[in-house]
N, C-alpha and C positions, 0 to 999 in steps of 0.2 A: 524219333529218329535213335536208330540202334546205333547204341555205343559203336566206337571205330576205335584200330591204338591207337593213330593219331594222338587220340582226346588224351592220353594215357600217357606218352609221351611228350606231348604238349605239356600237360602237369607235372612229368617228371623237371620238364627244362623248368617251371614255374621256380620249382624245389632250389634246383641249383643257380637260378639267380641268385633267389631269395639269403642261402647259405652264403651266395660268395659277396654278396654285399656284409652281411656279419664278420664274415672272415676278412675280409680285401681291405673296410673304409676302413683310416683312421680313427681308432678311439680317441682315447682321453690324453690331454697333452701333457709330455714327457719332464717328468722332474730332471733338474738340473742335480741338484744333487745325487752321491753318493749313496747306494743305499747301505742300509747293514752287512754284514755278512751271512747271520742265517739269510736271509735275502737274497744277495746274491747265489748262493750255496740254495736257495729252490731255482732259481733263474735256472740256477746250469747241471743239475741234477735233481728235481724233481724233492718229495717230502721224506723220503730219510736220509739228504746230504742237509738236509737245512736243520733233521735233525741230531744227526752228529754232529755238525758244529754248535749245536747247543748244549751236550754230551762238553765236549772241550772246550770253552765257556766257561762249564758245571767245573770241568779239574781242572783247571788252573786258577780257578779260587779257592779246592780244594776240601767242595761240597758232592764228590759223586769220584769212584775207583771201580776198581776191576773187580767186581766176582768171579765169580767159579764158571767152567766153560763157558768159559765163552759170554761173559750175562760184565753187566755194568749195575750199581745197586748205588745208595748214596755209602756217604761218609759221616757212620752215629757221631763222629770225636768235634764235629767241625759245623760250628753256626754261623753262616752268613745269610741274610738277607736275599733274599734276589726277588728282581725288580721286574724282568723281560718276561714277558706277557708268556713265551714259547716257552724260555729258560723253565720261568715258575713250572709250569703245568710240565713238562718230564723232568725237575726234582719230583715235583708229587704223585707224579706217578710209581718213582721208584722204591714201593712200600716194604719190595724184595728184588732179587737178586732176578733179572728180565733180560732178554734178547734184544738188539733194534730194531729188531722188525718189529716186537712184539708194542715195543715205546708206542711205534707209529698208528700204531690200532686201537692206542687209549686212546674213549673218545674225549678228556677235555684237553689233549694233545694234537686230536683231530679239529677241533673246534681255534688254535692256534695256531694252527700251520692256517686253517679257511681265512684267521683274520690277516695275516703273512699273506699267505694269496691273495688278495682284493687290498689291498695296500698296494701289490706294487700291481694289480689293473688301473688302481689309478694314479699310478703313476708312467701308465703308456707301456709298463714292458712288459705284458703277458696281459691274454684278449679275456675281456668281466665276462664275466662267474655265465651273466644272463647269457650274451650273448654267442659263449663260447656254444653251450650248451642245445641254443634254439637252433644253432646252425647244426648240430650232431643232431636232432631227431631228424632234419630235416634233409639230411646226407641220407640217415636211416631210411627214410620215409621214399628215397629215389627210387632203390630195387623192388621194394615192395607196391608202388606202382605198375612198375614195370614186369614185375611178374602178374598183378592182378589185374594187365591189362592181356597176356599174352591167355590167363582164364576167361578170360569172358573171352574176349575173339577167337571161333574158331578159327582152328589151324591148316582149315581148308580152305581158308577163304583168300581174294583175290588182294593181289598184293604182300602176303605174308611172308616172305622169303626177303623186298623191301625191307618192310618193318621192324623184322627180327636184327639187320644189318645196321639201319635205323635206332633200333631201342640199344643196342651197343654203344652206342656215344656220352648220354645220360652216365651209366655205370662208369666208365673212364673219367668222368670228369667228376663225378663222386668219388671218388678215386681217389683222385689226386687233390681234392679238396681236403679230402677226408686226410692225409699225411702231411696236410701245414700243422706246422706245431703249434702251439699255444703259445710259446713266448715270441713275443712280440724282432724284427726288426732293431728297434732300439737297444734292447736288452742283450740281440745278441752282438750290438754295437760297444754296448757297457763291458761284457766279455771278454772283449777282443782287445777292449783298450786296456782294461785291469790289467786283464792280463801283459801285455807292453809295459807296465807302468809297475804290475807286483810280480816278478818273478823269481820262482821259486831260489832259494841262494844255499850255499854247497852248507856255509854253517850257519847254524841257528841262532837269530839277532839277540841280541843284548839290549836289554835298557827299561828304558816304560811300556814303548812299543813296542814290544816284544810282543808281546799276549794277541796285541790287536794283527799287527802282520801274520802270528801262526795264523789266525780264526781268519783270517781271509788268501789267505795261501790258501789250507784246508776246502774252504770254499770255491775258488780257484780251482784247485787241482787232484781234490776226492785223496785219495787214497796214495796218491805220492810225496802227498803234503802229509800227511796225516805217518807216513812210516819215515819219513823227517823231523817232527818238529816234534810228537809225541810217539814216538815208535814199541814205548812197550803197554800203555793202555790202548793204545789202537790196536794192538795183538790180544790182547791178553781179556781184551773188553771185547774182543767178534766186530771191532765199527767196520776194521777193512772187505772187499769185495761184498760179494750179496749179506755179507752178519752172519751171528751165529745160525742155529735153527733149534739153537737153547732156548727156550722162556723162563729155568731158572730157578722153577718149580723143581722143591726139593719133595724128592723118591722115594723113602729111606726099604730096604732089603733085608730086615734082622733078620732070615733065615739064611743067608748069604755073603750079605757085604753091609754091613753098618753105616756106612757111608753114606751119604743123598749123591744119587744121581738125577741128572737135570733130563725133564722129559722134552720132545722135538715141539716147538710148533708148526701150527698151520696154515700162519697169517703169511700171505708174501710179501716181499719189499716191493721198496716206493719204486717214481718215473720220472716226469714228464710236466712233469711237470704241466704232469696233462693231466 
């Protein structure tokens, strides 16, 4: 029996059904506890946002300060025990002044971010890693299946215009499913609830809870909170926007200028959490 375009359209539809089930069916039960600022930042702005919150937390404790050219570095005069996994990974990665985007790419920081992502997935705030990757693979298989059908089936065969028109439907559905964010509906409701309960205050709070309030505000609002609560550290450390392109590697040009200048980073900034 010769291969027909309908077989390929059916195979693409099966991939779509499996991907939709992985993306849309409910996963783990949602934990009622409010996650920490780093988890909230990961949900709101992705990996880079979580690293920024970790840097602000370390700065509040006096173990991280700004370097040259929009970089961050450890403060050699302060010795404080760091127990949080992500903060410890970030702290130990600052052996020299580096930009935020470079910190995100350090393997130990990546492992800590993966653990934080898995915790959010276990709480039902992110789609599980295995289901997310499997769904992505299935969605990538949809256009490949359609193209394979077009190549195998001669274009001069009967019903080709109808088959071509119908083959666009799986492609459109695949594009719609691809746009589904990794963050779940429960995570979106959580972020909305936290923003209602924790608006940005005109004046930075004082007292014992001031540091936690600042961290949660940075996690929820990003640059707006950075400029409100830690403006000098955020600006001089390259935490605002997409951060500094500078890695902080000292390059000496003794012939022209004895002062160190920074080299540019080719690492990309973070997401989605996705």
